[in-house]
C-alpha positions, 0 to 999 in steps of 0.5 A: 826574740833575738836569739842566735847559735853560730858554730865556727872557728876564730879567725884571729886571737881575741882582742881585749879592751876596756870601755871608759867605764871599766868594762871589759870587751873582747871581739874576735871574728869567727868563720862558719861554712854556709850549707847552702852554697858552701862558701865561708861566711864571717861575723864579728863576735862581741863579749862583755864582762865574764864572757869577755874574761872567759874568752880572753883567757881560753880562746885563740885563732883556730879554735872551734866554738858554739856562740849563742848571742843576740844579732846587732848591726854596726853602721857607719860611713866610710872615707868616701861618705858611703854608707856601710853596715855589718852584722856582729853577734853580742855573745851571751854564751860560749861553748868550747868545742874540743877538736883533734889538735885544733880548736879549743885549748885548755890553758888550765884546769878550769872545768867548764 
């Protein structure tokens, strides 16, 4: 079983695009604090379909969210031919966490 839950803040506004097959894809980085060494860590979140629609409509830079999903690893070669990789989280669900003056902003009256 591959399930991961991360709570953090969006580092940028979500970026939305569509696959060649017409599937909506939204991605954004979130930062979360390591309890061990007190440093910020970043992971890219990727959302599809309805989850992507909700992320695009309701999230913005700085929003605090809880993401449940599946870890995946991107692999590529950089311009020098060196192998690179990065973890990403394929979101199954997003919990919108309301904070005092920061975080989730309800852009309409959609109940969650």
